[in-house]
gemmi code that builds the backbone of each chain (N, CA, C; Angstrom):
import gemmi

chains = {
    "A": [
        ("MET", (21.597, 9.305, -47.530), (20.791, 8.755, -47.350), (19.566, 9.091, -47.057)),
        ("VAL", (18.406, 10.020, -47.720), (17.263, 10.487, -46.849), (15.917, 8.926, -46.918)),
        ("LEU", (15.449, 9.165, -45.748), (14.402, 8.048, -46.166), (13.031, 8.982, -46.407)),
        ("LYS", (12.184, 8.570, -46.828), (11.568, 9.167, -47.171), (10.525, 9.831, -46.151)),
        ("GLN", (9.386, 11.104, -46.162), (9.477, 11.568, -45.557), (7.807, 10.531, -44.604)),
        ("GLU", (7.517, 10.167, -44.478), (6.292, 9.416, -44.447), (7.238, 8.588, -43.151)),
        ("LYS", (8.434, 8.011, -44.023), (8.876, 7.063, -42.517), (9.439, 7.529, -41.415)),
        ("GLN", (10.307, 8.322, -41.630), (10.628, 9.978, -40.782), (9.991, 10.259, -40.112)),
        ("PHE", (8.678, 10.641, -40.035), (7.986, 10.725, -39.225), (7.386, 9.283, -38.400)),
        ("GLN", (7.134, 8.542, -39.019), (6.739, 7.495, -38.058), (7.834, 7.024, -37.157)),
        ("LEU", (8.709, 7.136, -37.750), (10.639, 6.476, -36.653), (10.114, 7.752, -35.164)),
        ("THR", (9.974, 8.802, -35.803), (10.555, 10.682, -35.126), (9.236, 9.576, -34.238)),
        ("SER", (8.067, 9.308, -34.530), (6.453, 9.628, -33.278), (6.976, 8.238, -32.442)),
        ("MET", (7.904, 7.409, -33.072), (8.149, 6.549, -31.961), (9.281, 6.216, -30.925)),
        ("TYR", (10.505, 7.140, -31.746), (11.146, 7.910, -30.419), (10.535, 8.436, -29.498)),
        ("LEU", (10.011, 9.934, -29.928), (9.113, 10.177, -29.283), (8.567, 9.491, -28.150)),
        ("ALA", (7.826, 8.749, -28.285), (7.350, 7.399, -27.489), (7.278, 7.095, -26.720)),
        ("THR", (8.901, 5.837, -27.086), (9.489, 5.688, -26.007), (10.473, 6.744, -24.754)),
        ("LEU", (10.222, 7.077, -25.705), (11.305, 8.167, -24.772), (10.347, 8.584, -23.425)),
        ("VAL", (8.671, 9.440, -24.348), (8.046, 9.372, -23.295), (7.357, 8.481, -22.540)),
        ("THR", (7.248, 7.612, -22.692), (7.198, 5.845, -21.804), (8.298, 6.030, -20.631)),
        ("ILE", (9.713, 6.027, -20.992), (10.470, 5.590, -19.809), (10.476, 7.242, -19.063)),
        ("LEU", (9.631, 8.149, -19.505), (9.803, 8.827, -18.561), (8.645, 9.049, -17.506)),
        ("LEU", (7.298, 7.979, -18.068), (6.390, 7.576, -16.917), (6.612, 6.979, -16.439)),
        ("ILE", (7.253, 5.594, -16.779), (7.574, 4.574, -15.769), (8.455, 5.498, -14.335)),
        ("VAL", (9.656, 5.833, -14.984), (10.550, 6.964, -14.013), (9.763, 7.405, -13.226)),
        ("THR", (9.274, 8.538, -13.173), (7.847, 9.242, -12.619), (6.638, 8.607, -11.602)),
        ("LEU", (5.792, 7.167, -12.480), (5.109, 6.441, -11.540), (5.970, 5.659, -10.504)),
        ("THR", (7.222, 4.957, -10.689), (7.687, 4.326, -9.756), (8.252, 5.071, -8.610)),
        ("ILE", (9.141, 6.216, -8.707), (9.526, 6.604, -7.669), (8.496, 7.628, -6.952)),
        ("GLY", (7.166, 8.607, -7.612), (6.353, 8.763, -7.165), (5.505, 7.887, -6.437)),
        ("GLY", (5.159, 7.205, -6.980), (4.662, 6.289, -6.176), (5.172, 5.521, -4.952)),
        ("GLU", (6.222, 5.859, -4.819), (7.013, 5.506, -3.319), (7.297, 6.673, -2.762)),
        ("LEU", (7.187, 8.139, -2.923), (6.768, 9.067, -2.644), (5.074, 9.066, -2.151)),
        ("LEU", (4.554, 9.224, -2.603), (2.770, 9.243, -2.712), (2.513, 8.189, -2.394)),
        ("PRO", (2.489, 7.626, -1.020), (1.519, 6.344, -0.829), (0.082, 6.264, -2.168)),
        ("VAL", (-0.656, 6.751, -2.437), (-1.534, 7.476, -2.522), (-1.984, 6.725, -4.033)),
        ("LEU", (-1.051, 7.307, -5.181), (-0.102, 6.814, -6.514), (-0.518, 5.495, -7.145)),
        ("LYS", (0.790, 4.807, -5.602), (0.536, 3.030, -5.269), (-0.706, 2.672, -5.277)),
        ("THR", (-1.308, 3.349, -4.282), (-2.869, 2.858, -3.604), (-4.019, 2.893, -4.714)),
        ("THR", (-3.925, 3.855, -5.496), (-4.785, 4.133, -7.057), (-4.917, 3.086, -7.660)),
        ("LEU", (-3.395, 3.145, -8.340), (-2.834, 1.791, -9.343), (-3.492, 0.405, -9.055)),
        ("LYS", (-3.217, 0.578, -7.713), (-3.144, -0.943, -7.104), (-4.794, -1.308, -7.340)),
        ("ASN", (-5.699, -0.278, -6.793), (-7.149, -0.542, -6.539), (-7.452, -0.525, -8.321)),
        ("ILE", (-6.957, -0.380, -9.194), (-7.411, 0.286, -10.510), (-7.434, -0.707, -11.123)),
        ("PHE", (-6.266, -1.807, -11.340), (-5.270, -2.514, -11.901), (-5.179, -3.444, -11.160)),
        ("GLY", (-5.337, -4.019, -10.079), (-5.142, -4.807, -9.107), (-3.866, -5.268, -8.624)),
        ("HIS", (-2.666, -4.627, -9.211), (-1.595, -4.429, -8.490), (-0.777, -3.537, -9.581)),
        ("HIS", (0.500, -2.610, -8.867), (0.658, -1.298, -8.876), (1.503, -1.692, -10.512)),
        ("TRP", (2.327, -2.617, -10.836), (3.513, -3.243, -11.643), (2.408, -3.260, -12.657)),
        ("VAL", (1.472, -3.661, -12.902), (0.081, -4.149, -14.290), (0.074, -2.692, -14.342)),
        ("GLY", (-0.476, -1.727, -13.248), (-1.262, -0.664, -13.341), (0.185, 0.511, -14.767)),
        ("LYS", (1.266, 0.082, -13.646), (2.526, 0.941, -15.007), (2.390, 0.455, -16.079)),
        ("SER", (2.672, -1.286, -15.982), (2.420, -1.515, -17.735), (1.459, -1.172, -18.641)),
        ("ILE", (0.598, -1.343, -18.080), (-0.981, -0.978, -19.087), (-1.054, 0.875, -19.484)),
        ("LEU", (-0.691, 1.815, -18.540), (-0.343, 2.979, -18.538), (0.914, 3.242, -19.208)),
        ("ALA", (1.998, 2.175, -19.389), (2.589, 2.770, -20.272), (2.759, 2.522, -21.416)),
        ("THR", (1.959, 1.559, -21.647), (1.802, 1.062, -23.421), (0.639, 2.107, -23.762)),
        ("VAL", (-0.139, 2.386, -23.111), (-1.142, 3.477, -23.794), (-0.400, 4.839, -24.198)),
        ("LEU", (0.242, 5.075, -23.567), (0.692, 6.119, -23.479), (1.582, 5.723, -24.542)),
        ("PHE", (2.481, 5.227, -25.018), (3.839, 4.753, -25.557), (2.708, 4.396, -27.123)),
        ("LEU", (1.103, 4.046, -26.928), (0.952, 4.265, -28.502), (-0.169, 5.436, -28.807)),
        ("VAL", (-0.750, 5.923, -27.839), (-1.264, 7.702, -27.891), (0.213, 8.645, -28.715)),
        ("VAL", (1.080, 8.551, -28.279), (1.807, 9.728, -28.134), (3.039, 9.063, -29.560)),
        ("HIS", (2.746, 7.715, -30.015), (2.886, 7.419, -31.969), (2.277, 7.461, -32.497)),
        ("PHE", (0.697, 7.311, -32.513), (0.158, 7.981, -32.866), (-0.646, 9.750, -33.444)),
        ("ALA", (-0.316, 10.175, -31.908), (-1.068, 11.406, -32.137), (0.414, 12.513, -32.462)),
        ("PHE", (1.736, 11.832, -32.792), (2.782, 12.885, -33.394), (3.247, 12.074, -34.682)),
        ("ARG", (2.574, 11.374, -35.452), (2.785, 10.150, -36.207), (3.027, 11.504, -37.550)),
        ("GLU", (2.692, 12.821, -37.761), (3.112, 13.636, -38.916), (3.162, 14.996, -38.236)),
        ("LYS", (3.833, 14.931, -37.101), (3.962, 16.093, -36.735), (5.490, 16.345, -36.427)),
        ("VAL", (5.984, 15.517, -35.857), (7.539, 16.123, -35.623), (8.354, 15.647, -36.267)),
        ("ILE", (9.992, 15.983, -36.452), (10.299, 15.433, -37.366), (11.713, 15.522, -36.727)),
        ("TRP", (13.345, 14.785, -36.916), (14.296, 14.746, -36.135), (15.289, 14.424, -36.684)),
        ("ASP", (16.922, 14.244, -37.367), (17.521, 12.854, -37.414), (17.697, 12.004, -35.748)),
        ("ILE", (17.680, 11.190, -36.551), (17.832, 9.609, -35.974), (19.293, 9.748, -35.133)),
        ("LYS", (19.756, 9.942, -35.306), (21.365, 9.856, -34.455), (21.087, 10.580, -33.313)),
        ("ARG", (20.135, 11.686, -33.103), (20.509, 12.566, -32.343), (19.159, 12.090, -31.577)),
        ("TRP", (17.993, 11.481, -31.898), (17.260, 10.840, -31.118), (17.683, 9.625, -30.386)),
        ("THR", (18.838, 9.060, -31.055), (18.987, 7.755, -30.459), (20.199, 7.766, -29.047)),
        ("ILE", (21.041, 9.140, -29.414), (21.779, 9.457, -28.509), (20.652, 10.056, -27.650)),
        ("LEU", (19.638, 10.979, -27.176), (18.608, 11.354, -26.548), (18.324, 10.425, -25.789)),
        ("LEU", (17.710, 9.516, -26.719), (17.049, 8.165, -25.830), (18.112, 7.513, -25.032)),
        ("ALA", (19.235, 6.943, -25.747), (20.121, 6.166, -24.716), (20.258, 7.088, -23.364)),
        ("ILE", (20.362, 8.425, -23.377), (21.099, 9.020, -22.255), (19.968, 8.737, -21.113)),
        ("VAL", (18.304, 8.781, -21.977), (16.979, 9.255, -20.864), (17.044, 7.685, -20.688)),
        ("TRP", (17.867, 6.847, -21.078), (17.549, 5.278, -20.587), (18.867, 5.063, -19.446)),
        ("ILE", (19.401, 5.345, -19.612), (20.945, 5.641, -19.168), (20.029, 6.359, -17.540)),
        ("LEU", (19.546, 7.312, -17.674), (19.335, 8.127, -16.362), (18.137, 7.621, -15.779)),
        ("GLY", (17.343, 7.176, -16.748), (16.327, 6.413, -16.100), (16.402, 4.960, -15.116)),
        ("ASN", (17.710, 4.139, -15.409), (17.951, 3.293, -14.421), (18.556, 3.845, -13.315)),
        ("LEU", (19.305, 4.681, -13.686), (20.185, 4.984, -12.742), (19.076, 5.760, -11.290)),
        ("ALA", (18.059, 6.811, -11.721), (17.454, 7.654, -10.929), (16.381, 6.341, -10.531)),
        ("ILE", (15.765, 4.518, -10.980), (15.459, 4.011, -10.410), (15.852, 3.867, -9.118)),
        ("PHE", (17.097, 3.342, -9.344), (18.163, 2.180, -8.810), (18.384, 3.354, -7.533)),
        ("GLY", (18.883, 4.607, -7.948), (19.264, 5.186, -6.834), (18.511, 5.528, -5.700)),
        ("PHE", (17.258, 5.871, -6.666), (15.941, 5.706, -5.521), (15.957, 4.675, -4.228)),
        ("TYR", (15.800, 3.680, -5.011), (15.789, 2.899, -3.826), (16.829, 2.193, -3.198)),
        ("VAL", (18.029, 2.694, -3.687), (18.775, 2.612, -2.401), (18.876, 3.457, -1.495)),
        ("LEU", (18.657, 4.960, -1.957), (18.192, 5.719, -0.411), (17.162, 5.449, 0.540)),
        ("HIS", (16.177, 5.106, -0.501), (14.501, 4.597, 0.104), (15.036, 3.176, 1.603)),
        ("PHE", (15.841, 2.237, 0.968), (16.835, 1.024, 1.950), (17.029, 1.913, 3.346)),
        ("PHE", (18.388, 2.456, 2.777), (18.683, 3.102, 3.859), (18.401, 3.929, 5.036)),
        ("ILE", (17.728, 4.814, 4.134), (16.872, 5.909, 4.797), (15.656, 5.693, 5.855)),
        ("LYS", (14.606, 4.575, 5.067), (14.142, 4.569, 5.964), (13.719, 3.595, 7.074)),
    ],
    "B": [
        ("VAL", (25.777, -8.333, -34.422), (27.409, -8.487, -34.902), (26.667, -8.173, -36.671)),
        ("GLU", (25.102, -9.129, -36.789), (25.187, -8.625, -38.766), (24.632, -7.537, -38.519)),
        ("LEU", (25.133, -6.543, -38.148), (24.599, -4.938, -38.720), (26.580, -4.568, -38.594)),
        ("LEU", (27.297, -4.635, -38.161), (27.867, -3.991, -38.167), (29.193, -3.616, -39.270)),
        ("GLN", (28.339, -4.665, -40.479), (28.966, -4.799, -41.605), (27.692, -5.398, -42.458)),
        ("PRO", (26.871, -4.488, -42.739), (25.607, -5.324, -43.157), (25.181, -5.602, -44.295)),
        ("THR", (24.561, -6.198, -44.799), (24.503, -6.735, -46.521), (23.057, -7.884, -46.327)),
        ("GLU", (22.262, -7.478, -47.528), (21.371, -7.760, -47.327), (20.748, -8.801, -47.152)),
        ("ILE", (21.797, -10.171, -46.833), (20.870, -11.263, -46.388), (21.341, -10.869, -44.915)),
        ("ARG", (22.302, -10.570, -44.388), (22.137, -10.069, -43.232), (21.151, -9.244, -42.714)),
        ("ILE", (20.863, -8.310, -42.693), (19.386, -7.276, -42.621), (18.793, -8.280, -42.644)),
        ("ASN", (18.169, -8.901, -43.623), (16.858, -9.470, -43.753), (17.061, -10.659, -42.528)),
        ("ARG", (18.590, -11.413, -42.455), (18.272, -12.119, -41.135), (18.264, -11.692, -39.443)),
        ("ALA", (18.357, -9.854, -39.737), (18.496, -9.411, -38.703), (17.120, -9.223, -38.231)),
        ("LYS", (15.959, -8.925, -39.030), (14.974, -8.292, -39.082), (14.231, -9.863, -38.278)),
        ("ILE", (14.609, -10.982, -38.801), (13.598, -12.457, -38.155), (14.176, -12.007, -36.589)),
        ("ILE", (15.505, -12.222, -36.954), (16.109, -12.098, -35.235), (15.651, -10.879, -34.563)),
        ("SER", (15.404, -9.788, -34.580), (15.058, -8.797, -33.942), (13.147, -9.074, -34.066)),
        ("LEU", (12.428, -9.328, -35.193), (11.148, -9.534, -34.093), (10.905, -10.710, -33.729)),
        ("VAL", (11.769, -11.847, -33.754), (11.782, -12.788, -32.907), (12.180, -12.331, -31.123)),
        ("GLY", (13.245, -11.202, -31.176), (13.842, -10.667, -29.921), (12.232, -10.265, -29.248)),
        ("VAL", (11.750, -9.247, -30.232), (10.207, -8.149, -29.561), (9.356, -9.506, -29.123)),
        ("THR", (9.585, -10.493, -30.013), (7.658, -11.469, -29.244), (8.448, -12.017, -28.049)),
        ("PHE", (9.629, -12.232, -27.760), (9.927, -12.915, -27.009), (9.772, -11.841, -25.624)),
        ("PHE", (10.543, -11.013, -25.660), (10.042, -9.619, -24.779), (8.880, -9.494, -24.594)),
        ("ILE", (7.798, -9.609, -25.362), (6.632, -9.410, -24.817), (5.948, -10.736, -24.173)),
        ("LEU", (6.389, -11.813, -24.231), (6.137, -12.980, -23.639), (6.528, -12.731, -22.478)),
        ("ASN", (8.288, -12.594, -22.478), (9.123, -12.599, -21.417), (8.332, -11.353, -19.824)),
        ("TRP", (7.541, -10.340, -20.667), (6.496, -9.722, -19.901), (5.345, -9.727, -19.254)),
        ("LEU", (4.720, -10.782, -20.269), (3.269, -11.578, -19.973), (3.577, -12.600, -18.718)),
        ("THR", (4.915, -13.449, -19.141), (4.876, -14.903, -18.278), (5.991, -14.502, -16.674)),
        ("GLY", (6.707, -13.516, -17.167), (7.130, -13.009, -15.911), (6.295, -11.697, -14.929)),
        ("GLY", (5.193, -11.107, -15.098), (4.527, -10.028, -14.794), (3.886, -11.476, -14.073)),
        ("TYR", (3.399, -12.605, -14.738), (2.292, -13.606, -14.052), (2.840, -14.066, -12.645)),
        ("TYR", (3.756, -14.585, -12.925), (4.997, -15.208, -12.100), (5.381, -14.021, -10.582)),
        ("TYR", (5.635, -12.642, -11.101), (5.674, -11.972, -10.113), (4.261, -11.383, -9.080)),
        ("VAL", (3.527, -11.025, -10.053), (2.278, -10.799, -9.216), (1.718, -12.267, -8.417)),
        ("VAL", (1.395, -13.201, -9.098), (0.396, -14.513, -8.513), (1.947, -15.230, -7.227)),
        ("ILE", (2.882, -15.043, -7.962), (3.725, -16.045, -6.891), (4.704, -15.467, -6.381)),
        ("TYR", (5.816, -14.918, -6.488), (6.937, -14.137, -5.856), (5.724, -12.770, -4.925)),
        ("GLY", (5.340, -12.289, -5.243), (4.946, -11.366, -4.532), (4.285, -12.005, -2.947)),
        ("PRO", (3.167, -13.120, -2.986), (3.048, -13.938, -2.110), (3.779, -14.405, -1.420)),
        ("GLN", (4.554, -15.462, -2.015), (5.035, -16.528, -1.769), (6.879, -16.174, -1.470)),
        ("VAL", (7.364, -15.585, -2.404), (9.040, -15.218, -2.454), (9.044, -13.894, -1.425)),
        ("LYS", (8.253, -13.084, -2.147), (8.804, -11.551, -1.386), (9.518, -11.293, 0.375)),
        ("PRO", (8.654, -12.338, 0.540), (8.373, -12.006, 2.231), (9.170, -12.774, 2.377)),
        ("ILE", (9.626, -13.999, 2.304), (10.554, -15.075, 3.069), (11.960, -14.257, 2.197)),
        ("ILE", (12.221, -13.401, 1.939), (13.730, -13.009, 0.917), (13.494, -11.170, 2.223)),
        ("LYS", (12.655, -11.078, 2.646), (12.502, -9.570, 3.390), (12.464, -10.318, 5.006)),
        ("GLU", (12.435, -11.744, 5.242), (13.081, -11.887, 6.475), (14.526, -12.710, 6.539)),
        ("GLY", (14.618, -12.670, 5.577), (16.416, -13.681, 5.561), (17.287, -12.376, 5.268)),
        ("PRO", (18.477, -13.014, 5.681), (19.772, -12.326, 5.716), (20.248, -11.075, 4.665)),
        ("MET", (19.626, -10.856, 3.216), (19.299, -10.553, 2.698), (17.940, -9.480, 1.978)),
        ("PRO", (17.860, -8.420, 2.538), (16.248, -7.977, 2.648), (16.338, -7.106, 0.849)),
        ("TRP", (17.730, -6.774, 1.447), (17.997, -5.712, -0.123), (17.825, -6.471, -1.368)),
        ("ALA", (17.741, -7.894, -1.257), (17.465, -8.502, -2.752), (16.630, -8.146, -2.920)),
        ("HIS", (15.316, -7.756, -2.621), (14.155, -7.129, -2.888), (13.969, -5.901, -3.136)),
        ("GLU", (13.891, -5.173, -2.050), (13.808, -4.078, -2.129), (14.622, -3.187, -2.668)),
        ("ILE", (15.997, -3.625, -2.714), (16.731, -2.728, -3.817), (16.674, -3.178, -4.975)),
        ("VAL", (16.874, -4.331, -5.366), (17.660, -5.270, -6.459), (16.211, -5.601, -6.903)),
        ("MET", (14.906, -6.235, -6.235), (13.781, -6.722, -7.047), (13.126, -5.381, -7.394)),
        ("GLU", (13.180, -4.350, -6.820), (12.334, -2.924, -7.394), (12.752, -2.374, -8.756)),
        ("THR", (14.211, -2.823, -8.098), (14.389, -2.261, -9.657), (14.538, -2.586, -10.624)),
        ("LYS", (14.301, -3.823, -10.452), (15.160, -5.251, -12.154), (13.160, -4.691, -12.178)),
        ("GLU", (12.287, -4.886, -11.359), (10.429, -4.696, -12.477), (10.481, -3.652, -12.688)),
        ("HIS", (11.267, -2.834, -12.610), (10.251, -0.785, -13.396), (11.220, -0.699, -14.392)),
        ("ILE", (12.568, -1.588, -14.265), (13.833, -1.030, -15.302), (13.718, -2.108, -16.527)),
        ("PHE", (12.913, -3.152, -16.365), (12.797, -3.929, -17.153), (11.551, -3.324, -17.849)),
        ("LEU", (10.322, -2.394, -17.632), (9.488, -1.963, -18.640), (9.651, -0.951, -19.637)),
        ("PHE", (11.311, -1.003, -19.083), (11.907, 0.121, -20.380), (11.994, -0.417, -21.950)),
        ("LEU", (12.431, -2.218, -21.914), (13.251, -2.357, -22.554), (11.810, -3.584, -23.888)),
        ("PRO", (10.656, -3.536, -23.848), (9.721, -4.277, -24.505), (9.948, -2.783, -25.110)),
        ("PHE", (9.868, -1.405, -25.544), (9.436, -0.359, -25.528), (10.794, -0.376, -26.929)),
        ("ILE", (11.787, -0.142, -26.961), (13.398, -0.166, -26.597), (12.989, -1.205, -28.209)),
        ("ALA", (12.903, -2.296, -27.486), (12.893, -3.740, -28.385), (11.664, -3.622, -29.888)),
        ("VAL", (10.787, -2.556, -29.710), (9.517, -2.075, -30.927), (10.536, -1.112, -31.500)),
        ("LEU", (11.233, -0.324, -30.447), (11.178, 0.853, -31.280), (12.261, 0.168, -32.700)),
        ("GLN", (13.612, -0.891, -31.871), (14.718, -0.886, -32.765), (14.151, -1.773, -34.011)),
        ("LEU", (12.911, -2.731, -33.475), (12.572, -3.354, -35.010), (12.206, -2.533, -35.863)),
        ("SER", (11.277, -1.406, -35.733), (10.995, -0.100, -35.987), (11.780, 0.205, -37.102)),
        ("VAL", (13.125, 0.265, -36.557), (13.948, 1.472, -37.503), (14.599, 0.057, -38.346)),
        ("LEU", (14.787, -1.003, -37.941), (15.534, -1.633, -38.423), (14.280, -1.996, -40.093)),
        ("ARG", (13.046, -1.676, -39.536), (12.187, -2.322, -41.036), (12.138, -1.119, -41.885)),
        ("LYS", (12.162, 0.105, -41.285), (12.121, 1.146, -42.145), (13.085, 1.596, -42.648)),
        ("TYR", (14.332, 0.775, -42.217), (15.565, 1.497, -42.546), (16.022, 0.448, -43.873)),
        ("GLY", (15.895, -0.732, -43.757), (16.123, -2.266, -44.178), (17.082, -2.001, -45.368)),
        ("LEU", (17.420, -1.664, -46.366), (19.174, -1.786, -47.490), (19.493, -0.776, -46.812)),
        ("ASP", (19.055, 0.318, -46.334), (19.159, 1.642, -46.515), (20.408, 1.693, -45.410)),
        ("LEU", (20.742, 0.992, -44.769), (21.316, 0.704, -43.646), (22.661, 0.275, -43.814)),
        ("ILE", (23.016, -0.706, -45.080), (24.743, -0.415, -45.694), (25.090, 0.576, -46.149)),
        ("LYS", (24.486, 1.852, -46.654), (24.982, 3.184, -46.748), (24.923, 4.589, -45.807)),
        ("ASN", (23.950, 4.417, -44.821), (23.782, 4.852, -43.920), (24.510, 4.823, -42.540)),
        ("LYS", (25.467, 5.505, -42.242), (26.111, 5.518, -41.591), (25.384, 5.967, -39.721)),
        ("ASN", (24.585, 7.452, -39.778), (23.989, 7.524, -39.424), (22.948, 6.584, -38.515)),
        ("ALA", (21.712, 5.485, -39.425), (21.109, 4.376, -38.832), (21.760, 3.509, -38.685)),
        ("ARG", (23.076, 3.231, -38.960), (23.059, 1.788, -38.598), (23.841, 1.915, -37.656)),
        ("PHE", (24.717, 3.613, -37.046), (24.844, 3.653, -35.554), (23.803, 3.759, -34.395)),
        ("SER", (22.627, 4.467, -34.848), (21.720, 4.010, -33.940), (20.384, 2.818, -33.933)),
        ("MET", (20.902, 1.851, -34.700), (20.670, 0.632, -34.782), (21.869, 0.172, -33.827)),
        ("LEU", (23.147, 0.160, -33.989), (24.318, -0.492, -32.978), (23.717, -0.042, -30.965)),
        ("ILE", (23.519, 1.117, -30.978), (23.279, 2.021, -29.872), (21.940, 1.598, -29.098)),
        ("LEU", (21.158, 1.329, -29.827), (19.316, 0.250, -29.665), (20.080, -1.253, -28.754)),
        ("LEU", (20.834, -1.444, -29.815), (20.479, -2.960, -29.656), (21.333, -3.266, -28.537)),
        ("SER", (22.721, -2.392, -28.007), (23.250, -2.506, -27.264), (22.715, -1.995, -26.268)),
        ("THR", (21.151, -0.780, -25.795), (21.163, -1.179, -24.733), (20.089, -2.362, -24.497)),
        ("LEU", (19.373, -3.017, -25.634), (18.443, -4.082, -25.314), (19.784, -5.021, -24.450)),
        ("ILE", (20.733, -5.365, -25.204), (21.642, -6.613, -24.598), (22.075, -6.159, -22.935)),
        ("ILE", (22.490, -5.011, -22.561), (23.185, -4.378, -21.783), (21.858, -4.799, -20.669)),
        ("GLY", (20.528, -4.302, -21.146), (19.238, -4.783, -20.270), (19.004, -6.212, -20.000)),
        ("GLY", (19.153, -6.802, -20.695), (18.859, -8.357, -20.846), (19.982, -9.228, -19.843)),
        ("LEU", (21.369, -8.689, -19.968), (22.282, -8.714, -18.619), (21.914, -8.201, -17.509)),
        ("LEU", (21.321, -7.113, -17.528), (21.149, -6.538, -16.189), (19.696, -7.349, -15.735)),
        ("MET", (18.876, -7.440, -16.506), (18.152, -8.845, -15.556), (18.529, -10.123, -15.278)),
        ("ILE", (19.494, -10.411, -16.168), (19.892, -12.178, -15.818), (20.668, -11.864, -14.287)),
        ("PHE", (21.552, -11.116, -14.744), (22.232, -10.513, -13.149), (21.497, -9.957, -12.013)),
        ("THR", (20.301, -8.972, -12.128), (19.738, -8.676, -10.601), (18.674, -10.270, -10.203)),
        ("ASP", (18.348, -11.241, -11.276), (17.790, -12.292, -10.802), (18.977, -13.256, -9.711)),
        ("SER", (20.003, -13.516, -10.425), (21.058, -14.390, -9.710), (20.504, -13.799, -8.559)),
        ("ILE", (20.802, -12.309, -8.171), (20.834, -11.993, -6.520), (19.951, -11.994, -6.207)),
        ("ILE", (18.497, -11.766, -6.843), (17.428, -12.458, -6.036), (17.548, -13.858, -5.384)),
        ("SER", (17.316, -14.846, -6.576), (17.808, -16.301, -5.720), (18.297, -15.959, -4.975)),
        ("MET", (19.881, -15.539, -4.847), (20.806, -15.820, -3.735), (20.214, -15.424, -2.520)),
        ("GLY", (19.252, -14.394, -2.397), (18.420, -14.189, -1.660), (17.364, -15.355, -0.566)),
        ("ALA", (16.525, -15.053, -1.689), (15.808, -15.993, -1.105), (16.486, -17.325, -0.995)),
        ("ARG", (17.685, -18.052, -1.860), (18.438, -19.125, -1.022), (18.973, -18.483, 0.240)),
        ("ALA", (19.224, -18.118, 0.607), (19.517, -17.192, 2.012), (19.149, -17.644, 2.586)),
        ("ALA", (17.823, -16.828, 2.515), (16.537, -16.694, 3.284), (16.129, -18.102, 4.062)),
        ("LEU", (15.768, -19.077, 3.230), (15.371, -20.540, 3.259), (16.607, -21.153, 3.960)),
        ("GLU", (17.597, -20.781, 3.939), (18.928, -21.698, 4.914), (18.202, -21.271, 6.127)),
        ("ILE", (18.082, -19.863, 6.352), (17.776, -19.454, 7.779), (16.949, -20.316, 8.113)),
        ("LEU", (15.682, -20.269, 7.454), (14.322, -20.311, 7.807), (14.253, -22.292, 8.153)),
        ("LYS", (15.243, -22.902, 7.664), (15.268, -24.309, 7.679), (15.128, -24.810, 9.654)),
    ],
}
model = gemmi.Model(1)
for chain_id, residues in chains.items():
    chain = gemmi.Chain(chain_id)
    for i, (resn, *xyz) in enumerate(residues, 1):
        res = gemmi.Residue()
        res.name, res.seqid = resn, gemmi.SeqId(i, " ")
        for name, pos in zip(("N", "CA", "C"), xyz):
            atom = gemmi.Atom()
            atom.name, atom.element = name, gemmi.Element(name[0])
            atom.pos, atom.b_iso = gemmi.Position(*pos), 0.0
            res.add_atom(atom)
        chain.add_residue(res)
    model.add_chain(chain)
structure = gemmi.Structure()
structure.add_model(model)
structure.setup_entities()
């Protein structure tokens, strides 16, 4: 059973938005530790680096979702598998980074 | 569980539960964020770092505060998939598979939050024992 194209567009853009948002959070998290200026900039603009990451992630999610609403289309199962892999790797990347950071610094 | 063998009633119930779930993820984000920024950072973090388990903050809390941010977005996505597919979930195996994977990530993510919370609390309690 195939969904109406409009619904597929909306879901695909939401998958894409979630995927890109996870990548942004991982990048800002690890980048912020490796480049203190990035963490300081987030703190200066938003009051706290974590608040900055939260706001930027939300903005990116909305922008990507609305920008790609009628542009991409793909099978939902593939999107889900890709998203699950990125989610697992994102968790491992952040955890692995902080383990290394703790023992190496 | 509702979506392992979906029916119209189960799907409608799952939609309500998912909406409640998303609402609580967002409330958790706001209240947990407030606690983290206003109370944990200035008051609890320095105590843990001085205690016998500094890694409870430097590894566990640092990881937790960031991987938490994935969850509200996945919760919104899961609710959207559920609402868009609706009754099609009964016949569409791919959509049902996707729902179960998305829900699994949310459940595992939620359990990770509880597990890491326990470790951070242990770190704070161990530090307070020494400071007594």
